[in-house]
N, CA, C, O and the ligand as a Tripos MOL2 file, in Angstrom:
@<TRIPOS>MOLECULE
protein
  269   267    68     0     0
PROTEIN
NO_CHARGES

@<TRIPOS>ATOM
      1 N          26.9720   90.8140   61.2180 N.3       1 MET1
      2 CA         26.9510   89.3950   60.8660 C.3       1 MET1
      3 C          27.6780   89.2000   59.5400 C.2       1 MET1
      4 O          27.3630   89.8630   58.5510 O.2       1 MET1
      5 N          28.6270   88.3100   59.5200 N.am      2 ALA2
      6 CA         29.4330   88.1130   58.3190 C.3       2 ALA2
      7 C          28.7320   87.1920   57.3360 C.2       2 ALA2
      8 O          28.2270   86.1280   57.6970 O.2       2 ALA2
      9 N          28.7150   87.6210   56.1070 N.am      3 VAL3
     10 CA         28.1640   86.8050   55.0290 C.3       3 VAL3
     11 C          29.2280   86.6780   53.9530 C.2       3 VAL3
     12 O          29.8100   87.6710   53.5170 O.2       3 VAL3
     13 N          29.4720   85.4530   53.5330 N.am      4 GLU4
     14 CA         30.4430   85.2300   52.4760 C.3       4 GLU4
     15 C          29.7040   84.8690   51.1900 C.2       4 GLU4
     16 O          28.7850   84.0500   51.1980 O.2       4 GLU4
     17 N          30.1120   85.4810   50.1040 N.am      5 ILE5
     18 CA         29.4370   85.2610   48.8260 C.3       5 ILE5
     19 C          30.1540   84.1510   48.0640 C.2       5 ILE5
     20 O          31.3690   84.1950   47.8720 O.2       5 ILE5
     21 N          29.3890   83.1650   47.6390 N.am      6 VAL6
     22 CA         29.9260   82.1160   46.7790 C.3       6 VAL6
     23 C          29.0470   82.0480   45.5340 C.2       6 VAL6
     24 O          27.9180   82.5380   45.5280 O.2       6 VAL6
     25 N          29.5760   81.4390   44.4940 N.am      7 GLN7
     26 CA         28.8090   81.2860   43.2660 C.3       7 GLN7
     27 C          28.3470   79.8520   43.1190 C.2       7 GLN7
     28 O          29.1020   78.9140   43.3800 O.2       7 GLN7
     29 N          27.1020   79.6860   42.7010 N.am      8 CYS8
     30 CA         26.6100   78.3690   42.3360 C.3       8 CYS8
     31 C          27.4740   77.8300   41.1970 C.2       8 CYS8
     32 O          27.6640   78.5180   40.1940 O.2       8 CYS8
     33 N          28.0020   76.6080   41.3340 N.am      9 PRO9
     34 CA         28.8670   76.0630   40.2810 C.3       9 PRO9
     35 C          28.1040   75.7470   39.0040 C.2       9 PRO9
     36 O          28.7140   75.5160   37.9600 O.2       9 PRO9
     37 N          26.7910   75.7330   39.0740 N.am     10 VAL10
     38 CA         25.9840   75.3730   37.9050 C.3      10 VAL10
     39 C          25.5460   76.6160   37.1320 C.2      10 VAL10
     40 O          25.7050   76.6810   35.9130 O.2      10 VAL10
     41 N          24.9960   77.6000   37.8410 N.am     11 CYS11
     42 CA         24.3940   78.7350   37.1400 C.3      11 CYS11
     43 C          25.0690   80.0660   37.4730 C.2      11 CYS11
     44 O          24.6940   81.1050   36.9290 O.2      11 CYS11
     45 N          26.0610   80.0370   38.3610 N.am     12 LYS12
     46 CA         26.8200   81.2340   38.7440 C.3      12 LYS12
     47 C          26.0150   82.2310   39.5610 C.2      12 LYS12
     48 O          26.4310   83.3770   39.7290 O.2      12 LYS12
     49 N          24.8610   81.8010   40.0730 N.am     13 GLN13
     50 CA         24.0940   82.6370   40.9840 C.3      13 GLN13
     51 C          24.9390   82.9200   42.2250 C.2      13 GLN13
     52 O          25.6000   82.0240   42.7490 O.2      13 GLN13
     53 N          24.9140   84.1580   42.6880 N.am     14 LYS14
     54 CA         25.6480   84.5000   43.9040 C.3      14 LYS14
     55 C          24.8030   84.1200   45.1170 C.2      14 LYS14
     56 O          23.6230   84.4590   45.2050 O.2      14 LYS14
     57 N          25.4340   83.4110   46.0440 N.am     15 LEU15
     58 CA         24.7550   82.9340   47.2370 C.3      15 LEU15
     59 C          25.4680   83.4920   48.4610 C.2      15 LEU15
     60 O          26.6930   83.4250   48.5600 O.2      15 LEU15
     61 N          24.7000   84.0390   49.3860 N.am     16 GLY16
     62 CA         25.2830   84.5630   50.6060 C.3      16 GLY16
     63 C          25.2130   83.5340   51.7160 C.2      16 GLY16
     64 O          24.1290   83.1220   52.1290 O.2      16 GLY16
     65 N          26.3830   83.1190   52.1980 N.am     17 LEU17
     66 CA         26.4240   82.1270   53.2740 C.3      17 LEU17
     67 C          26.7570   82.8080   54.5910 C.2      17 LEU17
     68 O          27.7840   83.4710   54.7310 O.2      17 LEU17
     69 N          25.8600   82.6260   55.5530 N.am     18 GLN18
     70 CA         26.1130   83.1680   56.8830 C.3      18 GLN18
     71 C          27.3030   82.4550   57.5230 C.2      18 GLN18
     72 O          27.6590   81.3360   57.1530 O.2      18 GLN18
     73 N          27.8970   83.1320   58.4810 N.am     19 ASP19
     74 CA         29.0820   82.5920   59.1470 C.3      19 ASP19
     75 C          28.8090   81.2610   59.8430 C.2      19 ASP19
     76 O          29.6990   80.4200   59.9630 O.2      19 ASP19
     77 N          27.5640   81.0770   60.3020 N.am     20 TYR20
     78 CA         27.2610   79.8650   61.0690 C.3      20 TYR20
     79 C          27.0490   78.6420   60.1860 C.2      20 TYR20
     80 O          26.9080   77.5340   60.7050 O.2      20 TYR20
     81 N          27.0210   78.8100   58.8610 N.am     21 VAL21
     82 CA         26.8530   77.6700   57.9710 C.3      21 VAL21
     83 C          28.1430   76.8570   57.9760 C.2      21 VAL21
     84 O          29.2130   77.3610   57.6350 O.2      21 VAL21
     85 N          28.0240   75.6040   58.3650 N.am     22 THR22
     86 CA         29.2120   74.7910   58.5650 C.3      22 THR22
     87 C          29.4520   73.8470   57.3890 C.2      22 THR22
     88 O          28.5960   73.6770   56.5220 O.2      22 THR22
     89 N          30.6350   73.2390   57.3830 N.am     23 ILE23
     90 CA         31.0010   72.2810   56.3510 C.3      23 ILE23
     91 C          30.0000   71.1280   56.3460 C.2      23 ILE23
     92 O          29.5350   70.6740   57.3920 O.2      23 ILE23
     93 N          29.6870   70.6710   55.1380 N.am     24 ASN24
     94 CA         28.7330   69.5750   54.8840 C.3      24 ASN24
     95 C          27.2740   69.9970   54.9860 C.2      24 ASN24
     96 O          26.3810   69.1640   54.8280 O.2      24 ASN24
     97 N          27.0200   71.2670   55.2450 N.am     25 THR25
     98 CA         25.6410   71.7520   55.2070 C.3      25 THR25
     99 C          25.1190   71.6950   53.7820 C.2      25 THR25
    100 O          25.8150   72.0640   52.8360 O.2      25 THR25
    101 N          23.8850   71.2290   53.6410 N.am     26 LEU26
    102 CA         23.2600   71.1820   52.3250 C.3      26 LEU26
    103 C          22.4950   72.4730   52.0710 C.2      26 LEU26
    104 O          21.7590   72.9560   52.9320 O.2      26 LEU26
    105 N          22.6790   73.0190   50.8840 N.am     27 LEU27
    106 CA         22.0150   74.2440   50.4740 C.3      27 LEU27
    107 C          21.2620   73.9920   49.1820 C.2      27 LEU27
    108 O          21.5050   73.0050   48.4880 O.2      27 LEU27
    109 N          20.3590   74.8830   48.8700 N.am     28 VAL28
    110 CA         19.7080   74.8550   47.5640 C.3      28 VAL28
    111 C          19.9820   76.1980   46.9080 C.2      28 VAL28
    112 O          19.8200   77.2510   47.5260 O.2      28 VAL28
    113 N          20.3990   76.1500   45.6500 N.am     29 CYS29
    114 CA         20.6750   77.3800   44.9130 C.3      29 CYS29
    115 C          19.4620   78.3000   44.9610 C.2      29 CYS29
    116 O          18.3240   77.8570   44.8050 O.2      29 CYS29
    117 N          19.7240   79.5940   45.1810 N.am     30 ALA30
    118 CA         18.6440   80.5700   45.3040 C.3      30 ALA30
    119 C          17.9870   80.8870   43.9670 C.2      30 ALA30
    120 O          16.9180   81.4960   43.9350 O.2      30 ALA30
    121 N          18.6000   80.4890   42.8830 N.am     31 ASN31
    122 CA         18.0400   80.7100   41.5520 C.3      31 ASN31
    123 C          16.9430   79.6740   41.3030 C.2      31 ASN31
    124 O          17.2270   78.4820   41.1800 O.2      31 ASN31
    125 N          15.6950   80.1290   41.2280 N.am     32 VAL32
    126 CA         14.5780   79.1890   41.0990 C.3      32 VAL32
    127 C          14.6330   78.4180   39.7820 C.2      32 VAL32
    128 O          14.0570   77.3350   39.6720 O.2      32 VAL32
    129 N          15.3180   78.9660   38.7930 N.am     33 MET33
    130 CA         15.4730   78.2570   37.5320 C.3      33 MET33
    131 C          16.5610   77.1840   37.6230 C.2      33 MET33
    132 O          16.6950   76.3530   36.7250 O.2      33 MET33
    133 N          17.3180   77.2060   38.6840 N.am     34 CYS34
    134 CA         18.4320   76.2650   38.8700 C.3      34 CYS34
    135 C          18.0550   75.2690   39.9650 C.2      34 CYS34
    136 O          17.8290   74.0920   39.6840 O.2      34 CYS34
    137 N          17.9880   75.7350   41.2020 N.am     35 GLY35
    138 CA         17.5400   74.8980   42.3030 C.3      35 GLY35
    139 C          18.4710   73.7390   42.6120 C.2      35 GLY35
    140 O          18.0610   72.7460   43.2130 O.2      35 GLY35
    141 N          19.7270   73.8680   42.2000 N.am     36 THR36
    142 CA         20.6880   72.7930   42.4180 C.3      36 THR36
    143 C          20.9760   72.6140   43.9040 C.2      36 THR36
    144 O          21.1140   73.5870   44.6460 O.2      36 THR36
    145 N          21.0620   71.3690   44.3210 N.am     37 ASN37
    146 CA         21.4820   71.0750   45.6870 C.3      37 ASN37
    147 C          22.9940   71.2030   45.7860 C.2      37 ASN37
    148 O          23.7370   70.7020   44.9420 O.2      37 ASN37
    149 N          23.4210   71.8740   46.8180 N.am     38 LEU38
    150 CA         24.8390   72.1500   47.0110 C.3      38 LEU38
    151 C          25.2560   71.7380   48.4100 C.2      38 LEU38
    152 O          24.4660   71.7890   49.3520 O.2      38 LEU38
    153 N          26.5290   71.3220   48.5300 N.am     39 ARG39
    154 CA         27.0710   70.9800   49.8270 C.3      39 ARG39
    155 C          28.2760   71.8750   50.0820 C.2      39 ARG39
    156 O          29.0790   72.1270   49.1830 O.2      39 ARG39
    157 N          28.3920   72.3490   51.3120 N.am     40 VAL40
    158 CA         29.5140   73.1940   51.6870 C.3      40 VAL40
    159 C          30.7400   72.3110   51.9020 C.2      40 VAL40
    160 O          30.7420   71.4350   52.7680 O.2      40 VAL40
    161 N          31.7790   72.5490   51.1070 N.am     41 LEU41
    162 CA         33.0060   71.7600   51.2010 C.3      41 LEU41
    163 C          33.9890   72.3580   52.1880 C.2      41 LEU41
    164 O          34.6880   71.6350   52.8980 O.2      41 LEU41
    165 N          34.0400   73.6790   52.2310 N.am     42 SER42
    166 CA         34.9910   74.3380   53.1200 C.3      42 SER42
    167 C          34.5130   75.7530   53.3770 C.2      42 SER42
    168 O          33.6960   76.2930   52.6310 O.2      42 SER42
    169 N          35.0380   76.3540   54.4540 N.am     43 ARG43
    170 CA         34.7460   77.7440   54.7780 C.3      43 ARG43
    171 C          36.0480   78.5120   54.8460 C.2      43 ARG43
    172 O          37.1010   77.9610   55.1680 O.2      43 ARG43
    173 N          35.9560   79.7980   54.5360 N.am     44 HIS44
    174 CA         37.0900   80.7210   54.6970 C.3      44 HIS44
    175 C          38.3420   80.2360   53.9790 C.2      44 HIS44
    176 O          39.3070   79.8840   54.6580 O.2      44 HIS44
    177 N          38.3890   80.1960   52.6870 N.am     45 PRO45
    178 CA         37.2970   80.5940   51.7840 C.3      45 PRO45
    179 C          36.2850   79.4860   51.6090 C.2      45 PRO45
    180 O          36.5760   78.3100   51.8310 O.2      45 PRO45
    181 N          35.0910   79.8810   51.2060 N.am     46 THR46
    182 CA         33.9980   78.9220   51.0570 C.3      46 THR46
    183 C          33.9930   78.2950   49.6710 C.2      46 THR46
    184 O          34.1100   78.9820   48.6560 O.2      46 THR46
    185 N          33.8540   76.9750   49.6540 N.am     47 HIS47
    186 CA         33.6700   76.2590   48.3980 C.3      47 HIS47
    187 C          32.4360   75.3760   48.5370 C.2      47 HIS47
    188 O          32.1940   74.7940   49.5940 O.2      47 HIS47
    189 N          31.6630   75.2820   47.4670 N.am     48 VAL48
    190 CA         30.5010   74.4070   47.4480 C.3      48 VAL48
    191 C          30.5890   73.4820   46.2450 C.2      48 VAL48
    192 O          31.2190   73.8080   45.2390 O.2      48 VAL48
    193 N          29.9470   72.3200   46.3620 N.am     49 GLU49
    194 CA         29.9050   71.3860   45.2420 C.3      49 GLU49
    195 C          28.4680   71.0000   44.9800 C.2      49 GLU49
    196 O          27.6250   71.0610   45.8750 O.2      49 GLU49
    197 N          28.1890   70.6020   43.7480 N.am     50 GLN50
    198 CA         26.8500   70.1390   43.3850 C.3      50 GLN50
    199 C          26.6280   68.7630   43.9820 C.2      50 GLN50
    200 O          27.5280   67.9230   43.9750 O.2      50 GLN50
    201 N          25.4250   68.5330   44.4990 N.am     51 VAL51
    202 CA         25.0560   67.2450   45.0650 C.3      51 VAL51
    203 C          23.9410   66.6550   44.2090 C.2      51 VAL51
    204 O          22.9630   67.3450   43.9200 O.2      51 VAL51
    205 N          24.0660   65.3850   43.7930 N.am     52 PRO52
    206 CA         22.9690   64.7560   43.0530 C.3      52 PRO52
    207 C          21.6800   64.8160   43.8540 C.2      52 PRO52
    208 O          21.6910   64.5780   45.0620 O.2      52 PRO52
    209 N          20.5800   65.1280   43.2030 N.am     53 GLU53
    210 CA         19.3270   65.3610   43.9230 C.3      53 GLU53
    211 C          18.9300   64.1530   44.7620 C.2      53 GLU53
    212 O          18.4050   64.3050   45.8660 O.2      53 GLU53
    213 N          19.1780   62.9670   44.2470 N.am     54 SER54
    214 CA         18.7740   61.7570   44.9530 C.3      54 SER54
    215 C          19.5250   61.6010   46.2720 C.2      54 SER54
    216 O          19.0460   60.9300   47.1860 O.2      54 SER54
    217 N          20.6970   62.2150   46.3700 N.am     55 ALA55
    218 CA         21.5160   62.0650   47.5600 C.3      55 ALA55
    219 C          20.9930   62.8810   48.7200 C.2      55 ALA55
    220 O          21.4130   62.6730   49.8580 O.2      55 ALA55
    221 N          20.0840   63.8080   48.4570 N.am     56 THR56
    222 CA         19.6250   64.7040   49.5080 C.3      56 THR56
    223 C          18.4220   64.1560   50.2610 C.2      56 THR56
    224 O          18.1510   64.5850   51.3820 O.2      56 THR56
    225 N          17.6990   63.2190   49.6670 N.am     57 TYR57
    226 CA         16.4560   62.7850   50.2810 C.3      57 TYR57
    227 C          16.6660   61.9290   51.5270 C.2      57 TYR57
    228 O          15.8070   61.8900   52.4080 O.2      57 TYR57
    229 N          17.7950   61.2520   51.6010 N.am     58 SER58
    230 CA         18.0450   60.4050   52.7580 C.3      58 SER58
    231 C          18.7830   61.1420   53.8710 C.2      58 SER58
    232 O          19.0160   60.5930   54.9470 O.2      58 SER58
    233 N          19.1420   62.3850   53.5970 N.am     59 ALA59
    234 CA         19.8890   63.1430   54.6040 C.3      59 ALA59
    235 C          18.9840   63.5110   55.7720 C.2      59 ALA59
    236 O          17.7820   63.7140   55.5970 O.2      59 ALA59
    237 N          19.5600   63.5950   56.9490 N.am     60 ASP60
    238 CA         18.7870   63.9610   58.1260 C.3      60 ASP60
    239 C          18.3380   65.4130   58.0760 C.2      60 ASP60
    240 O          17.2300   65.7500   58.4940 O.2      60 ASP60
    241 N          19.2000   66.2570   57.5660 N.am     61 SER61
    242 CA         18.8750   67.6760   57.5430 C.3      61 SER61
    243 C          18.3080   68.0460   56.1890 C.2      61 SER61
    244 O          18.8100   67.6040   55.1550 O.2      61 SER61
    245 N          17.2810   68.8420   56.1940 N.am     62 ARG62
    246 CA         16.6930   69.3070   54.9530 C.3      62 ARG62
    247 C          17.5140   70.4680   54.3920 C.2      62 ARG62
    248 O          18.0700   71.2700   55.1420 O.2      62 ARG62
    249 N          17.5790   70.5400   53.0850 N.am     63 PRO63
    250 CA         18.3030   71.6690   52.4880 C.3      63 PRO63
    251 C          17.6530   72.9900   52.8650 C.2      63 PRO63
    252 O          16.4320   73.0880   52.9900 O.2      63 PRO63
    253 N          18.4810   73.9900   53.0410 N.am     64 GLU64
    254 CA         17.9890   75.3280   53.2810 C.3      64 GLU64
    255 C          18.3410   76.1980   52.0840 C.2      64 GLU64
    256 O          19.2870   75.9160   51.3490 O.2      64 GLU64
    257 N          17.5880   77.2270   51.9080 N.am     65 SER65
    258 CA         17.8320   78.1190   50.7970 C.3      65 SER65
    259 C          18.5470   79.3770   51.2960 C.2      65 SER65
    260 O          18.1580   79.9930   52.2890 O.2      65 SER65
    261 N          19.6020   79.7290   50.5710 N.am     66 TYR66
    262 CA         20.3520   80.9320   50.9250 C.3      66 TYR66
    263 C          20.4760   81.8470   49.7300 C.2      66 TYR66
    264 O          20.3520   81.4060   48.5870 O.2      66 TYR66
    265 N          20.7090   83.0650   49.9750 N.am     67 GLY67
    266 CA         20.9370   84.0170   48.8980 C.3      67 GLY67
    267 C          19.8590   85.0580   48.9470 C.2      67 GLY67
    268 O          19.8480   85.9740   48.1240 O.2      67 GLY67
    269 ZN         22.4250   77.5610   40.6450 Zn       68 ZN68
@<TRIPOS>BOND
     1     1     2 1
     2     2     3 1
     3     3     4 2
     4     3     5 am
     5     5     6 1
     6     6     7 1
     7     7     8 2
     8     7     9 am
     9     9    10 1
    10    10    11 1
    11    11    12 2
    12    11    13 am
    13    13    14 1
    14    14    15 1
    15    15    16 2
    16    15    17 am
    17    17    18 1
    18    18    19 1
    19    19    20 2
    20    19    21 am
    21    21    22 1
    22    22    23 1
    23    23    24 2
    24    23    25 am
    25    25    26 1
    26    26    27 1
    27    27    28 2
    28    27    29 am
    29    29    30 1
    30    30    31 1
    31    31    32 2
    32    31    33 am
    33    33    34 1
    34    34    35 1
    35    35    36 2
    36    35    37 am
    37    37    38 1
    38    38    39 1
    39    39    40 2
    40    39    41 am
    41    41    42 1
    42    42    43 1
    43    43    44 2
    44    43    45 am
    45    45    46 1
    46    46    47 1
    47    47    48 2
    48    47    49 am
    49    49    50 1
    50    50    51 1
    51    51    52 2
    52    51    53 am
    53    53    54 1
    54    54    55 1
    55    55    56 2
    56    55    57 am
    57    57    58 1
    58    58    59 1
    59    59    60 2
    60    59    61 am
    61    61    62 1
    62    62    63 1
    63    63    64 2
    64    63    65 am
    65    65    66 1
    66    66    67 1
    67    67    68 2
    68    67    69 am
    69    69    70 1
    70    70    71 1
    71    71    72 2
    72    71    73 am
    73    73    74 1
    74    74    75 1
    75    75    76 2
    76    75    77 am
    77    77    78 1
    78    78    79 1
    79    79    80 2
    80    79    81 am
    81    81    82 1
    82    82    83 1
    83    83    84 2
    84    83    85 am
    85    85    86 1
    86    86    87 1
    87    87    88 2
    88    87    89 am
    89    89    90 1
    90    90    91 1
    91    91    92 2
    92    91    93 am
    93    93    94 1
    94    94    95 1
    95    95    96 2
    96    95    97 am
    97    97    98 1
    98    98    99 1
    99    99   100 2
   100    99   101 am
   101   101   102 1
   102   102   103 1
   103   103   104 2
   104   103   105 am
   105   105   106 1
   106   106   107 1
   107   107   108 2
   108   107   109 am
   109   109   110 1
   110   110   111 1
   111   111   112 2
   112   111   113 am
   113   113   114 1
   114   114   115 1
   115   115   116 2
   116   115   117 am
   117   117   118 1
   118   118   119 1
   119   119   120 2
   120   119   121 am
   121   121   122 1
   122   122   123 1
   123   123   124 2
   124   123   125 am
   125   125   126 1
   126   126   127 1
   127   127   128 2
   128   127   129 am
   129   129   130 1
   130   130   131 1
   131   131   132 2
   132   131   133 am
   133   133   134 1
   134   134   135 1
   135   135   136 2
   136   135   137 am
   137   137   138 1
   138   138   139 1
   139   139   140 2
   140   139   141 am
   141   141   142 1
   142   142   143 1
   143   143   144 2
   144   143   145 am
   145   145   146 1
   146   146   147 1
   147   147   148 2
   148   147   149 am
   149   149   150 1
   150   150   151 1
   151   151   152 2
   152   151   153 am
   153   153   154 1
   154   154   155 1
   155   155   156 2
   156   155   157 am
   157   157   158 1
   158   158   159 1
   159   159   160 2
   160   159   161 am
   161   161   162 1
   162   162   163 1
   163   163   164 2
   164   163   165 am
   165   165   166 1
   166   166   167 1
   167   167   168 2
   168   167   169 am
   169   169   170 1
   170   170   171 1
   171   171   172 2
   172   171   173 am
   173   173   174 1
   174   174   175 1
   175   175   176 2
   176   175   177 am
   177   177   178 1
   178   178   179 1
   179   179   180 2
   180   179   181 am
   181   181   182 1
   182   182   183 1
   183   183   184 2
   184   183   185 am
   185   185   186 1
   186   186   187 1
   187   187   188 2
   188   187   189 am
   189   189   190 1
   190   190   191 1
   191   191   192 2
   192   191   193 am
   193   193   194 1
   194   194   195 1
   195   195   196 2
   196   195   197 am
   197   197   198 1
   198   198   199 1
   199   199   200 2
   200   199   201 am
   201   201   202 1
   202   202   203 1
   203   203   204 2
   204   203   205 am
   205   205   206 1
   206   206   207 1
   207   207   208 2
   208   207   209 am
   209   209   210 1
   210   210   211 1
   211   211   212 2
   212   211   213 am
   213   213   214 1
   214   214   215 1
   215   215   216 2
   216   215   217 am
   217   217   218 1
   218   218   219 1
   219   219   220 2
   220   219   221 am
   221   221   222 1
   222   222   223 1
   223   223   224 2
   224   223   225 am
   225   225   226 1
   226   226   227 1
   227   227   228 2
   228   227   229 am
   229   229   230 1
   230   230   231 1
   231   231   232 2
   232   231   233 am
   233   233   234 1
   234   234   235 1
   235   235   236 2
   236   235   237 am
   237   237   238 1
   238   238   239 1
   239   239   240 2
   240   239   241 am
   241   241   242 1
   242   242   243 1
   243   243   244 2
   244   243   245 am
   245   245   246 1
   246   246   247 1
   247   247   248 2
   248   247   249 am
   249   249   250 1
   250   250   251 1
   251   251   252 2
   252   251   253 am
   253   253   254 1
   254   254   255 1
   255   255   256 2
   256   255   257 am
   257   257   258 1
   258   258   259 1
   259   259   260 2
   260   259   261 am
   261   261   262 1
   262   262   263 1
   263   263   264 2
   264   263   265 am
   265   265   266 1
   266   266   267 1
   267   267   268 2
@<TRIPOS>SUBSTRUCTURE
     1 MET1         2 RESIDUE 1 A MET
     2 ALA2         6 RESIDUE 1 A ALA
     3 VAL3        10 RESIDUE 1 A VAL
     4 GLU4        14 RESIDUE 1 A GLU
     5 ILE5        18 RESIDUE 1 A ILE
     6 VAL6        22 RESIDUE 1 A VAL
     7 GLN7        26 RESIDUE 1 A GLN
     8 CYS8        30 RESIDUE 1 A CYS
     9 PRO9        34 RESIDUE 1 A PRO
    10 VAL10       38 RESIDUE 1 A VAL
    11 CYS11       42 RESIDUE 1 A CYS
    12 LYS12       46 RESIDUE 1 A LYS
    13 GLN13       50 RESIDUE 1 A GLN
    14 LYS14       54 RESIDUE 1 A LYS
    15 LEU15       58 RESIDUE 1 A LEU
    16 GLY16       62 RESIDUE 1 A GLY
    17 LEU17       66 RESIDUE 1 A LEU
    18 GLN18       70 RESIDUE 1 A GLN
    19 ASP19       74 RESIDUE 1 A ASP
    20 TYR20       78 RESIDUE 1 A TYR
    21 VAL21       82 RESIDUE 1 A VAL
    22 THR22       86 RESIDUE 1 A THR
    23 ILE23       90 RESIDUE 1 A ILE
    24 ASN24       94 RESIDUE 1 A ASN
    25 THR25       98 RESIDUE 1 A THR
    26 LEU26      102 RESIDUE 1 A LEU
    27 LEU27      106 RESIDUE 1 A LEU
    28 VAL28      110 RESIDUE 1 A VAL
    29 CYS29      114 RESIDUE 1 A CYS
    30 ALA30      118 RESIDUE 1 A ALA
    31 ASN31      122 RESIDUE 1 A ASN
    32 VAL32      126 RESIDUE 1 A VAL
    33 MET33      130 RESIDUE 1 A MET
    34 CYS34      134 RESIDUE 1 A CYS
    35 GLY35      138 RESIDUE 1 A GLY
    36 THR36      142 RESIDUE 1 A THR
    37 ASN37      146 RESIDUE 1 A ASN
    38 LEU38      150 RESIDUE 1 A LEU
    39 ARG39      154 RESIDUE 1 A ARG
    40 VAL40      158 RESIDUE 1 A VAL
    41 LEU41      162 RESIDUE 1 A LEU
    42 SER42      166 RESIDUE 1 A SER
    43 ARG43      170 RESIDUE 1 A ARG
    44 HIS44      174 RESIDUE 1 A HIS
    45 PRO45      178 RESIDUE 1 A PRO
    46 THR46      182 RESIDUE 1 A THR
    47 HIS47      186 RESIDUE 1 A HIS
    48 VAL48      190 RESIDUE 1 A VAL
    49 GLU49      194 RESIDUE 1 A GLU
    50 GLN50      198 RESIDUE 1 A GLN
    51 VAL51      202 RESIDUE 1 A VAL
    52 PRO52      206 RESIDUE 1 A PRO
    53 GLU53      210 RESIDUE 1 A GLU
    54 SER54      214 RESIDUE 1 A SER
    55 ALA55      218 RESIDUE 1 A ALA
    56 THR56      222 RESIDUE 1 A THR
    57 TYR57      226 RESIDUE 1 A TYR
    58 SER58      230 RESIDUE 1 A SER
    59 ALA59      234 RESIDUE 1 A ALA
    60 ASP60      238 RESIDUE 1 A ASP
    61 SER61      242 RESIDUE 1 A SER
    62 ARG62      246 RESIDUE 1 A ARG
    63 PRO63      250 RESIDUE 1 A PRO
    64 GLU64      254 RESIDUE 1 A GLU
    65 SER65      258 RESIDUE 1 A SER
    66 TYR66      262 RESIDUE 1 A TYR
    67 GLY67      266 RESIDUE 1 A GLY
    68 ZN68       269 GROUP 0 **** ****
């Protein structure tokens, strides 16, 4: 199973994203001291961006934690 490593843009925590994680998936940084909400912008290579916390509550899908 392929896992791609990306860094949290806020705290530089390394996060392992499984191959099945698609664009626009919401993630939560695995660093409990950070906990930033992240959105997958692209795959191969993978880029993530920080999402304002308020923007995640109305989303249909709940954030998942990776790493
Ligand atoms: Zn982080």
